[in-house]
Biopython code that builds the backbone (N, CA, C, O; Angstrom):
import numpy as np
from Bio.PDB.StructureBuilder import StructureBuilder

atoms = [
    (1, "MET", "N", (0.821, -1.191, 0.000)),
    (1, "MET", "CA", (0.000, 0.000, 0.000)),
    (1, "MET", "C", (0.866, 1.256, 0.000)),
    (1, "MET", "O", (0.625, 2.191, -0.764)),
    (2, "ILE", "N", (1.877, 1.262, 0.869)),
    (2, "ILE", "CA", (2.764, 2.416, 0.955)),
    (2, "ILE", "C", (3.577, 2.543, -0.334)),
    (2, "ILE", "O", (3.828, 3.651, -0.808)),
    (3, "MET", "N", (3.984, 1.412, -0.892)),
    (3, "MET", "CA", (4.763, 1.419, -2.130)),
    (3, "MET", "C", (3.945, 2.024, -3.274)),
    (3, "MET", "O", (4.491, 2.730, -4.122)),
    (4, "MET", "N", (2.652, 1.750, -3.298)),
    (4, "MET", "CA", (1.780, 2.284, -4.348)),
    (4, "MET", "C", (1.688, 3.805, -4.246)),
    (4, "MET", "O", (1.697, 4.493, -5.268)),
    (5, "LYS", "N", (1.599, 4.343, -3.015)),
    (5, "LYS", "CA", (1.537, 5.785, -2.822)),
    (5, "LYS", "C", (2.846, 6.443, -3.275)),
    (5, "LYS", "O", (2.826, 7.519, -3.871)),
    (6, "ILE", "N", (3.962, 5.808, -2.997)),
    (6, "ILE", "CA", (5.260, 6.349, -3.400)),
    (6, "ILE", "C", (5.349, 6.387, -4.925)),
    (6, "ILE", "O", (5.838, 7.363, -5.492)),
    (7, "TRP", "N", (4.882, 5.338, -5.585)),
    (7, "TRP", "CA", (4.898, 5.299, -7.053)),
    (7, "TRP", "C", (4.020, 6.400, -7.645)),
    (7, "TRP", "O", (4.416, 7.082, -8.590)),
    (8, "LYS", "N", (2.839, 6.565, -7.085)),
    (8, "LYS", "CA", (1.939, 7.599, -7.579)),
    (8, "LYS", "C", (2.552, 8.984, -7.422)),
    (8, "LYS", "O", (2.487, 9.805, -8.338)),
    (9, "LYS", "N", (3.150, 9.244, -6.257)),
    (9, "LYS", "CA", (3.769, 10.541, -6.015)),
    (9, "LYS", "C", (4.967, 10.743, -6.939)),
    (9, "LYS", "O", (5.186, 11.850, -7.430)),
    (10, "SER", "N", (5.731, 9.704, -7.177)),
    (10, "SER", "CA", (6.892, 9.811, -8.064)),
    (10, "SER", "C", (6.462, 10.114, -9.496)),
    (10, "SER", "O", (7.045, 10.967, -10.165)),
    (11, "ILE", "N", (5.452, 9.414, -9.946)),
    (11, "ILE", "CA", (4.956, 9.650, -11.312)),
    (11, "ILE", "C", (4.395, 11.070, -11.420)),
    (11, "ILE", "O", (4.628, 11.750, -12.419)),
    (12, "ALA", "N", (3.662, 11.521, -10.403)),
    (12, "ALA", "CA", (3.114, 12.875, -10.415)),
    (12, "ALA", "C", (4.239, 13.914, -10.439)),
    (12, "ALA", "O", (4.137, 14.923, -11.137)),
    (13, "ALA", "N", (5.302, 13.671, -9.683)),
    (13, "ALA", "CA", (6.425, 14.610, -9.655)),
    (13, "ALA", "C", (7.132, 14.657, -11.009)),
    (13, "ALA", "O", (7.505, 15.733, -11.478)),
    (14, "VAL", "N", (7.317, 13.504, -11.633)),
    (14, "VAL", "CA", (7.968, 13.454, -12.945)),
    (14, "VAL", "C", (7.118, 14.186, -13.984)),
    (14, "VAL", "O", (7.647, 14.973, -14.769)),
    (15, "LEU", "N", (5.821, 13.937, -13.995)),
    (15, "LEU", "CA", (4.943, 14.606, -14.958)),
    (15, "LEU", "C", (4.900, 16.117, -14.722)),
    (15, "LEU", "O", (4.927, 16.889, -15.680)),
    (16, "ALA", "N", (4.836, 16.542, -13.477)),
    (16, "ALA", "CA", (4.841, 17.975, -13.167)),
    (16, "ALA", "C", (6.158, 18.609, -13.616)),
    (16, "ALA", "O", (6.170, 19.726, -14.132)),
    (17, "GLY", "N", (7.267, 17.892, -13.417)),
    (17, "GLY", "CA", (8.559, 18.400, -13.861)),
    (17, "GLY", "C", (8.625, 18.555, -15.370)),
    (17, "GLY", "O", (9.142, 19.550, -15.877)),
    (18, "LEU", "N", (8.099, 17.567, -16.086)),
    (18, "LEU", "CA", (8.096, 17.662, -17.554)),
    (18, "LEU", "C", (7.236, 18.819, -18.031)),
    (18, "LEU", "O", (7.617, 19.538, -18.955)),
    (19, "MET", "N", (6.080, 19.004, -17.407)),
    (19, "MET", "CA", (5.212, 20.117, -17.808)),
    (19, "MET", "C", (5.866, 21.457, -17.483)),
    (19, "MET", "O", (5.798, 22.396, -18.277)),
    (20, "GLY", "N", (6.494, 21.542, -16.324)),
    (20, "GLY", "CA", (7.187, 22.778, -15.944)),
    (20, "GLY", "C", (8.337, 23.078, -16.889)),
    (20, "GLY", "O", (8.564, 24.235, -17.243)),
    (21, "PHE", "N", (9.063, 22.051, -17.300)),
    (21, "PHE", "CA", (10.161, 22.231, -18.239)),
    (21, "PHE", "C", (9.636, 22.751, -19.572)),
    (21, "PHE", "O", (10.264, 23.606, -20.196)),
    (22, "GLY", "N", (8.490, 22.239, -20.009)),
    (22, "GLY", "CA", (7.896, 22.702, -21.259)),
    (22, "GLY", "C", (7.489, 24.157, -21.190)),
    (22, "GLY", "O", (7.696, 24.903, -22.147)),
    (23, "VAL", "N", (6.908, 24.578, -20.064)),
    (23, "VAL", "CA", (6.490, 25.967, -19.896)),
    (23, "VAL", "C", (7.713, 26.876, -19.860)),
    (23, "VAL", "O", (7.731, 27.924, -20.505)),
    (24, "TRP", "N", (8.739, 26.474, -19.101)),
    (24, "TRP", "CA", (9.954, 27.302, -19.015)),
    (24, "TRP", "C", (10.660, 27.370, -20.367)),
    (24, "TRP", "O", (11.159, 28.427, -20.755)),
    (25, "GLY", "N", (10.705, 26.264, -21.076)),
    (25, "GLY", "CA", (11.366, 26.265, -22.378)),
    (25, "GLY", "C", (10.662, 27.188, -23.357)),
    (25, "GLY", "O", (11.315, 27.897, -24.123)),
    (26, "THR", "N", (9.342, 27.184, -23.338)),
    (26, "THR", "CA", (8.586, 28.067, -24.220)),
    (26, "THR", "C", (8.799, 29.518, -23.825)),
    (26, "THR", "O", (8.984, 30.371, -24.693)),
    (27, "SER", "N", (8.776, 29.813, -22.540)),
    (27, "SER", "CA", (8.961, 31.188, -22.071)),
    (27, "SER", "C", (10.343, 31.714, -22.413)),
    (27, "SER", "O", (10.489, 32.882, -22.774)),
    (28, "LEU", "N", (11.362, 30.869, -22.305)),
    (28, "LEU", "CA", (12.724, 31.311, -22.604)),
    (28, "LEU", "C", (12.971, 31.420, -24.103)),
    (28, "LEU", "O", (13.875, 32.146, -24.516)),
    (29, "ALA", "N", (12.202, 30.726, -24.922)),
    (29, "ALA", "CA", (12.412, 30.763, -26.366)),
    (29, "ALA", "C", (11.817, 32.016, -26.999)),
    (29, "ALA", "O", (12.263, 32.416, -28.075)),
    (30, "LEU", "N", (10.840, 32.640, -26.382)),
    (30, "LEU", "CA", (10.185, 33.807, -26.970)),
    (30, "LEU", "C", (11.131, 34.988, -27.205)),
    (30, "LEU", "O", (11.101, 35.555, -28.297)),
    (31, "PRO", "N", (11.970, 35.389, -26.244)),
    (31, "PRO", "CA", (12.879, 36.507, -26.520)),
    (31, "PRO", "C", (13.883, 36.187, -27.638)),
    (31, "PRO", "O", (14.233, 37.065, -28.427)),
    (32, "ALA", "N", (14.333, 34.958, -27.702)),
    (32, "ALA", "CA", (15.273, 34.584, -28.758)),
    (32, "ALA", "C", (14.607, 34.667, -30.127)),
    (32, "ALA", "O", (15.224, 35.109, -31.096)),
    (33, "GLU", "N", (13.364, 34.248, -30.204)),
    (33, "GLU", "CA", (12.645, 34.325, -31.478)),
    (33, "GLU", "C", (12.434, 35.776, -31.888)),
    (33, "GLU", "O", (12.616, 36.122, -33.056)),
    (34, "ALA", "N", (12.056, 36.621, -30.949)),
    (34, "ALA", "CA", (11.843, 38.034, -31.256)),
    (34, "ALA", "C", (13.139, 38.679, -31.736)),
    (34, "ALA", "O", (13.119, 39.487, -32.664)),
    (35, "ALA", "N", (14.255, 38.333, -31.122)),
    (35, "ALA", "CA", (15.538, 38.896, -31.535)),
    (35, "ALA", "C", (15.897, 38.456, -32.951)),
    (35, "ALA", "O", (16.455, 39.241, -33.718)),
    (36, "SER", "N", (15.588, 37.223, -33.304)),
    (36, "SER", "CA", (15.912, 36.760, -34.647)),
    (36, "SER", "C", (15.063, 37.471, -35.691)),
    (36, "SER", "O", (15.556, 37.754, -36.783)),
    (37, "HIS", "N", (13.798, 37.769, -35.388)),
    (37, "HIS", "CA", (12.949, 38.514, -36.317)),
    (37, "HIS", "C", (13.468, 39.938, -36.504)),
    (37, "HIS", "O", (13.484, 40.463, -37.617)),
    (38, "GLN", "N", (13.892, 40.555, -35.405)),
    (38, "GLN", "CA", (14.389, 41.919, -35.479)),
    (38, "GLN", "C", (15.657, 41.965, -36.327)),
    (38, "GLN", "O", (15.817, 42.875, -37.140)),
    (39, "ALA", "N", (16.552, 41.010, -36.155)),
    (39, "ALA", "CA", (17.778, 40.969, -36.946)),
    (39, "ALA", "C", (17.448, 40.762, -38.423)),
    (39, "ALA", "O", (18.074, 41.386, -39.281)),
    (40, "TYR", "N", (16.494, 39.913, -38.734)),
    (40, "TYR", "CA", (16.105, 39.656, -40.126)),
    (40, "TYR", "C", (15.554, 40.928, -40.768)),
    (40, "TYR", "O", (15.882, 41.239, -41.913)),
    (41, "GLU", "N", (14.720, 41.659, -40.037)),
    (41, "GLU", "CA", (14.139, 42.882, -40.572)),
    (41, "GLU", "C", (15.198, 43.949, -40.806)),
    (41, "GLU", "O", (15.099, 44.713, -41.766)),
    (42, "GLN", "N", (16.208, 44.017, -39.946)),
    (42, "GLN", "CA", (17.270, 45.002, -40.133)),
    (42, "GLN", "C", (18.115, 44.677, -41.360)),
    (42, "GLN", "O", (18.503, 45.580, -42.101)),
    (43, "VAL", "N", (18.399, 43.413, -41.577)),
    (43, "VAL", "CA", (19.219, 43.013, -42.720)),
    (43, "VAL", "C", (18.464, 43.214, -44.016)),
    (43, "VAL", "O", (19.057, 43.633, -45.011)),
    (44, "ASN", "N", (17.180, 42.930, -44.034)),
    (44, "ASN", "CA", (16.389, 42.979, -45.259)),
    (44, "ASN", "C", (15.576, 44.265, -45.405)),
    (44, "ASN", "O", (14.612, 44.292, -46.169)),
    (45, "ALA", "N", (15.935, 45.307, -44.706)),
    (45, "ALA", "CA", (15.198, 46.566, -44.798)),
    (45, "ALA", "C", (15.462, 47.212, -46.161)),
    (45, "ALA", "O", (16.582, 47.171, -46.669)),
    (46, "HIS", "N", (14.427, 47.804, -46.743)),
    (46, "HIS", "CA", (14.542, 48.477, -48.025)),
    (46, "HIS", "C", (14.655, 49.981, -47.800)),
    (46, "HIS", "O", (14.137, 50.498, -46.810)),
    (47, "PRO", "N", (15.322, 50.683, -48.701)),
    (47, "PRO", "CA", (15.368, 52.140, -48.574)),
    (47, "PRO", "C", (13.970, 52.741, -48.732)),
    (47, "PRO", "O", (13.069, 52.100, -49.272)),
    (48, "ALA", "N", (13.799, 53.959, -48.263)),
    (48, "ALA", "CA", (12.483, 54.601, -48.288)),
    (48, "ALA", "C", (11.962, 54.750, -49.715)),
    (48, "ALA", "O", (10.768, 54.565, -49.948)),
    (49, "TRP", "N", (12.830, 55.080, -50.675)),
    (49, "TRP", "CA", (12.367, 55.261, -52.057)),
    (49, "TRP", "C", (11.880, 53.952, -52.639)),
    (49, "TRP", "O", (10.948, 53.934, -53.443)),
    (50, "HIS", "N", (12.510, 52.846, -52.235)),
    (50, "HIS", "CA", (12.078, 51.535, -52.723)),
    (50, "HIS", "C", (10.714, 51.191, -52.144)),
    (50, "HIS", "O", (9.851, 50.667, -52.849)),
    (51, "GLN", "N", (10.518, 51.483, -50.872)),
    (51, "GLN", "CA", (9.247, 51.199, -50.216)),
    (51, "GLN", "C", (8.117, 52.006, -50.852)),
    (51, "GLN", "O", (7.026, 51.480, -51.073)),
    (52, "ALA", "N", (8.375, 53.283, -51.147)),
    (52, "ALA", "CA", (7.345, 54.131, -51.760)),
    (52, "ALA", "C", (6.984, 53.618, -53.147)),
    (52, "ALA", "O", (5.809, 53.583, -53.510)),
    (53, "ALA", "N", (7.988, 53.220, -53.924)),
    (53, "ALA", "CA", (7.718, 52.677, -55.260)),
    (53, "ALA", "C", (6.908, 51.395, -55.163)),
    (53, "ALA", "O", (6.004, 51.158, -55.965)),
    (54, "HIS", "N", (7.234, 50.576, -54.185)),
    (54, "HIS", "CA", (6.504, 49.323, -53.991)),
    (54, "HIS", "C", (5.042, 49.601, -53.634)),
    (54, "HIS", "O", (4.139, 48.937, -54.142)),
    (55, "GLU", "N", (4.814, 50.574, -52.769)),
    (55, "GLU", "CA", (3.441, 50.911, -52.381)),
    (55, "GLU", "C", (2.652, 51.458, -53.566)),
    (55, "GLU", "O", (1.469, 51.150, -53.713)),
    (56, "ARG", "N", (3.299, 52.276, -54.424)),
    (56, "ARG", "CA", (2.612, 52.776, -55.615)),
    (56, "ARG", "C", (2.246, 51.628, -56.546)),
    (56, "ARG", "O", (1.151, 51.602, -57.108)),
    (57, "GLU", "N", (3.162, 50.683, -56.707)),
    (57, "GLU", "CA", (2.896, 49.532, -57.571)),
    (57, "GLU", "C", (1.733, 48.691, -57.027)),
    (57, "GLU", "O", (0.888, 48.225, -57.791)),
    (58, "LEU", "N", (1.699, 48.502, -55.710)),
    (58, "LEU", "CA", (0.594, 47.755, -55.101)),
    (58, "LEU", "C", (-0.740, 48.477, -55.303)),
    (58, "LEU", "O", (-1.751, 47.836, -55.594)),
    (59, "ALA", "N", (-0.751, 49.811, -55.150)),
    (59, "ALA", "CA", (-1.987, 50.572, -55.340)),
    (59, "ALA", "C", (-2.469, 50.459, -56.782)),
    (59, "ALA", "O", (-3.665, 50.307, -57.030)),
    (60, "LYS", "N", (-1.531, 50.534, -57.742)),
    (60, "LYS", "CA", (-1.895, 50.417, -59.155)),
    (60, "LYS", "C", (-2.463, 49.029, -59.454)),
    (60, "LYS", "O", (-3.445, 48.899, -60.186)),
    (61, "GLN", "N", (-1.843, 47.997, -58.886)),
    (61, "GLN", "CA", (-2.314, 46.626, -59.091)),
    (61, "GLN", "C", (-3.701, 46.427, -58.488)),
    (61, "GLN", "O", (-4.563, 45.784, -59.088)),
    (62, "LYS", "N", (-3.909, 46.985, -57.295)),
    (62, "LYS", "CA", (-5.212, 46.858, -56.635)),
    (62, "LYS", "C", (-6.306, 47.531, -57.456)),
    (62, "LYS", "O", (-7.409, 47.002, -57.584)),
    (63, "LYS", "N", (-5.994, 48.702, -58.012)),
    (63, "LYS", "CA", (-6.971, 49.422, -58.824)),
    (63, "LYS", "C", (-7.317, 48.631, -60.081)),
    (63, "LYS", "O", (-8.490, 48.525, -60.440)),
    (64, "SER", "N", (-6.305, 48.073, -60.757)),
    (64, "SER", "CA", (-6.591, 47.316, -61.978)),
    (64, "SER", "C", (-7.361, 46.032, -61.657)),
    (64, "SER", "O", (-8.229, 45.624, -62.429)),
    (65, "ASP", "N", (-7.053, 45.398, -60.533)),
    (65, "ASP", "CA", (-7.809, 44.208, -60.128)),
    (65, "ASP", "C", (-9.264, 44.546, -59.866)),
    (65, "ASP", "O", (-10.162, 43.795, -60.248)),
    (66, "HIS", "N", (-9.499, 45.681, -59.212)),
    (66, "HIS", "CA", (-10.869, 46.094, -58.910)),
    (66, "HIS", "C", (-11.636, 46.407, -60.199)),
    (66, "HIS", "O", (-12.799, 46.031, -60.345)),
    (67, "GLU", "N", (-10.972, 47.098, -61.128)),
    (67, "GLU", "CA", (-11.633, 47.407, -62.399)),
    (67, "GLU", "C", (-11.979, 46.135, -63.171)),
    (67, "GLU", "O", (-13.062, 46.031, -63.746)),
    (68, "ARG", "N", (-11.062, 45.171, -63.183)),
    (68, "ARG", "CA", (-11.329, 43.909, -63.864)),
    (68, "ARG", "C", (-12.498, 43.182, -63.205)),
    (68, "ARG", "O", (-13.351, 42.619, -63.892)),
    (69, "TRP", "N", (-12.535, 43.194, -61.875)),
    (69, "TRP", "CA", (-13.638, 42.536, -61.161)),
    (69, "TRP", "C", (-14.964, 43.204, -61.520)),
    (69, "TRP", "O", (-15.963, 42.517, -61.730)),
    (70, "GLU", "N", (-14.982, 44.551, -61.593)),
    (70, "GLU", "CA", (-16.222, 45.253, -61.946)),
    (70, "GLU", "C", (-16.686, 44.890, -63.353)),
    (70, "GLU", "O", (-17.877, 44.679, -63.579)),
    (71, "ARG", "N", (-15.746, 44.817, -64.304)),
    (71, "ARG", "CA", (-16.123, 44.451, -65.672)),
    (71, "ARG", "C", (-16.725, 43.046, -65.710)),
    (71, "ARG", "O", (-17.762, 42.824, -66.335)),
    (72, "GLU", "N", (-16.074, 42.115, -65.046)),
    (72, "GLU", "CA", (-16.575, 40.733, -65.034)),
    (72, "GLU", "C", (-17.918, 40.644, -64.321)),
    (72, "GLU", "O", (-18.796, 39.891, -64.743)),
    (73, "HIS", "N", (-18.084, 41.404, -63.248)),
    (73, "HIS", "CA", (-19.324, 41.363, -62.486)),
    (73, "HIS", "C", (-20.478, 41.929, -63.319)),
    (73, "HIS", "O", (-21.576, 41.372, -63.334)),
    (74, "ARG", "N", (-20.218, 43.036, -64.008)),
    (74, "ARG", "CA", (-21.259, 43.614, -64.866)),
    (74, "ARG", "C", (-21.640, 42.642, -65.973)),
    (74, "ARG", "O", (-22.818, 42.483, -66.292)),
    (75, "ARG", "N", (-20.635, 41.992, -66.559)),
    (75, "ARG", "CA", (-20.895, 41.030, -67.633)),
    (75, "ARG", "C", (-21.716, 39.856, -67.100)),
    (75, "ARG", "O", (-22.617, 39.373, -67.787)),
    (76, "ALA", "N", (-21.423, 39.399, -65.908)),
    (76, "ALA", "CA", (-22.148, 38.268, -65.325)),
    (76, "ALA", "C", (-23.598, 38.647, -65.035)),
    (76, "ALA", "O", (-24.505, 37.836, -65.223)),
    (77, "GLU", "N", (-23.814, 39.878, -64.579)),
    (77, "GLU", "CA", (-25.185, 40.317, -64.291)),
    (77, "GLU", "C", (-26.032, 40.341, -65.560)),
    (77, "GLU", "O", (-27.195, 39.941, -65.538)),
    (78, "LYS", "N", (-25.452, 40.808, -66.662)),
    (78, "LYS", "CA", (-26.198, 40.904, -67.907)),
    (78, "LYS", "C", (-26.497, 39.524, -68.491)),
    (78, "LYS", "O", (-27.549, 39.315, -69.096)),
    (79, "SER", "N", (-25.558, 38.577, -68.305)),
    (79, "SER", "CA", (-25.728, 37.286, -68.964)),
    (79, "SER", "C", (-26.477, 36.256, -68.128)),
    (79, "SER", "O", (-26.832, 35.192, -68.636)),
    (80, "SER", "N", (-26.722, 36.555, -66.850)),
    (80, "SER", "CA", (-27.413, 35.557, -66.031)),
    (80, "SER", "C", (-28.885, 35.528, -66.409)),
    (80, "SER", "O", (-29.571, 36.548, -66.347)),
    (81, "LYS", "N", (-29.363, 34.356, -66.801)),
    (81, "LYS", "CA", (-30.741, 34.216, -67.275)),
    (81, "LYS", "C", (-31.642, 33.549, -66.242)),
    (81, "LYS", "O", (-32.864, 33.568, -66.386)),
    (82, "GLY", "N", (-31.065, 32.971, -65.221)),
    (82, "GLY", "CA", (-31.865, 32.245, -64.255)),
    (82, "GLY", "C", (-32.019, 30.797, -64.688)),
    (82, "GLY", "O", (-31.268, 30.314, -65.536)),
    (83, "HIS", "N", (-32.968, 30.121, -64.122)),
    (83, "HIS", "CA", (-33.204, 28.710, -64.429)),
    (83, "HIS", "C", (-34.492, 28.558, -65.214)),
    (83, "HIS", "O", (-35.460, 29.292, -65.017)),
    (84, "SER", "N", (-34.472, 27.587, -66.109)),
    (84, "SER", "CA", (-35.690, 27.322, -66.880)),
    (84, "SER", "C", (-36.686, 26.557, -66.014)),
    (84, "SER", "O", (-36.330, 26.011, -64.969)),
    (85, "THR", "N", (-37.932, 26.526, -66.462)),
    (85, "THR", "CA", (-38.987, 25.822, -65.725)),
    (85, "THR", "C", (-38.681, 24.336, -65.641)),
    (85, "THR", "O", (-38.941, 23.712, -64.612)),
    (86, "GLY", "N", (-38.140, 23.763, -66.692)),
    (86, "GLY", "CA", (-37.801, 22.345, -66.688)),
    (86, "GLY", "C", (-36.724, 22.013, -65.663)),
    (86, "GLY", "O", (-36.795, 20.980, -64.997)),
    (87, "GLU", "N", (-35.723, 22.891, -65.535)),
    (87, "GLU", "CA", (-34.674, 22.644, -64.544)),
    (87, "GLU", "C", (-35.235, 22.699, -63.132)),
    (87, "GLU", "O", (-34.882, 21.872, -62.291)),
    (88, "VAL", "N", (-36.093, 23.650, -62.869)),
    (88, "VAL", "CA", (-36.683, 23.795, -61.541)),
    (88, "VAL", "C", (-37.560, 22.595, -61.217)),
    (88, "VAL", "O", (-37.518, 22.081, -60.100)),
    (89, "THR", "N", (-38.346, 22.147, -62.172)),
    (89, "THR", "CA", (-39.224, 20.988, -61.955)),
    (89, "THR", "C", (-38.401, 19.733, -61.698)),
    (89, "THR", "O", (-38.707, 18.956, -60.793)),
    (90, "THR", "N", (-37.356, 19.538, -62.495)),
    (90, "THR", "CA", (-36.495, 18.362, -62.315)),
    (90, "THR", "C", (-35.840, 18.380, -60.937)),
    (90, "THR", "O", (-35.777, 17.350, -60.265)),
    (91, "ALA", "N", (-35.351, 19.548, -60.514)),
    (91, "ALA", "CA", (-34.711, 19.658, -59.207)),
    (91, "ALA", "C", (-35.700, 19.369, -58.084)),
    (91, "ALA", "O", (-35.340, 18.732, -57.094)),
    (92, "ALA", "N", (-36.947, 19.832, -58.225)),
    (92, "ALA", "CA", (-37.963, 19.590, -57.199)),
    (92, "ALA", "C", (-38.289, 18.109, -57.096)),
    (92, "ALA", "O", (-38.392, 17.573, -55.993)),
    (93, "ILE", "N", (-38.451, 17.442, -58.232)),
    (93, "ILE", "CA", (-38.763, 16.002, -58.222)),
    (93, "ILE", "C", (-37.606, 15.214, -57.623)),
    (93, "ILE", "O", (-37.809, 14.327, -56.794)),
    (94, "LEU", "N", (-36.397, 15.543, -58.048)),
    (94, "LEU", "CA", (-35.223, 14.840, -57.537)),
    (94, "LEU", "C", (-35.084, 15.050, -56.029)),
    (94, "LEU", "O", (-34.781, 14.108, -55.296)),
    (95, "GLY", "N", (-35.306, 16.289, -55.563)),
    (95, "GLY", "CA", (-35.247, 16.561, -54.121)),
    (95, "GLY", "C", (-36.294, 15.784, -53.353)),
    (95, "GLY", "O", (-36.017, 15.293, -52.258)),
    (96, "ALA", "N", (-37.494, 15.662, -53.904)),
    (96, "ALA", "CA", (-38.548, 14.921, -53.217)),
    (96, "ALA", "C", (-38.197, 13.432, -53.133)),
    (96, "ALA", "O", (-38.429, 12.803, -52.100)),
    (97, "VAL", "N", (-37.650, 12.871, -54.190)),
    (97, "VAL", "CA", (-37.293, 11.455, -54.180)),
    (97, "VAL", "C", (-36.181, 11.201, -53.183)),
    (97, "VAL", "O", (-36.258, 10.251, -52.404)),
    (98, "VAL", "N", (-35.133, 12.042, -53.191)),
    (98, "VAL", "CA", (-34.020, 11.862, -52.257)),
    (98, "VAL", "C", (-34.520, 12.031, -50.820)),
    (98, "VAL", "O", (-34.135, 11.264, -49.938)),
    (99, "GLY", "N", (-35.367, 13.020, -50.582)),
    (99, "GLY", "CA", (-35.921, 13.211, -49.237)),
    (99, "GLY", "C", (-36.732, 12.024, -48.776)),
    (99, "GLY", "O", (-36.650, 11.638, -47.610)),
    (100, "ALA", "N", (-37.519, 11.431, -49.669)),
    (100, "ALA", "CA", (-38.316, 10.254, -49.307)),
    (100, "ALA", "C", (-37.423, 9.069, -48.967)),
    (100, "ALA", "O", (-37.694, 8.331, -48.020)),
    (101, "VAL", "N", (-36.352, 8.886, -49.746)),
    (101, "VAL", "CA", (-35.434, 7.763, -49.478)),
    (101, "VAL", "C", (-34.753, 7.963, -48.140)),
    (101, "VAL", "O", (-34.630, 7.014, -47.365)),
    (102, "ILE", "N", (-34.310, 9.166, -47.852)),
    (102, "ILE", "CA", (-33.651, 9.439, -46.570)),
    (102, "ILE", "C", (-34.629, 9.239, -45.426)),
    (102, "ILE", "O", (-34.268, 8.654, -44.405)),
    (103, "ALA", "N", (-35.863, 9.714, -45.574)),
    (103, "ALA", "CA", (-36.864, 9.575, -44.506)),
    (103, "ALA", "C", (-37.203, 8.113, -44.271)),
    (103, "ALA", "O", (-37.420, 7.705, -43.130)),
    (104, "LYS", "N", (-37.252, 7.319, -45.334)),
    (104, "LYS", "CA", (-37.587, 5.920, -45.201)),
    (104, "LYS", "C", (-36.476, 5.155, -44.471)),
    (104, "LYS", "O", (-36.757, 4.245, -43.691)),
    (105, "ASN", "N", (-35.235, 5.519, -44.720)),
    (105, "ASN", "CA", (-34.096, 4.797, -44.135)),
    (105, "ASN", "C", (-33.746, 5.245, -42.738)),
    (105, "ASN", "O", (-32.919, 4.606, -42.088)),
    (106, "THR", "N", (-34.337, 6.314, -42.248)),
    (106, "THR", "CA", (-33.980, 6.769, -40.894)),
    (106, "THR", "C", (-35.042, 6.470, -39.892)),
    (106, "THR", "O", (-34.887, 6.791, -38.714)),
]
sb = StructureBuilder()
sb.init_structure("model")
sb.init_model(0)
sb.init_chain("A")
sb.init_seg("    ")
for serial, (resi, resn, name, xyz) in enumerate(atoms, 1):
    if name == "N":
        sb.init_residue(resn, " ", resi, " ")
    sb.init_atom(name, np.array(xyz, "f"), 0.0, 1.0, " ", f" {name:<3s}", serial, name[0])
structure = sb.get_structure()
């Protein structure tokens, strides 16, 4: 009986130690990760003129993408005809049959 209590306490202590080690390892790794990101950003920093040119290029691309989307959207609105009566009837019949089969099997 006493041996069982010692085993339980030992296992609990080992598991608590492993969990504590995991928490400490994660906490200690965060500053190192932040420092590595900061060093990467300093090495790969672009001059201000390059950044401004990049932002202008992104704005131009965004505008052309939006214009293309508007053209396609307008074209889709004009060409959408809806569904024919036959398609709607077929879909209704098919839905009723599938619903009946599902209801019968459940």
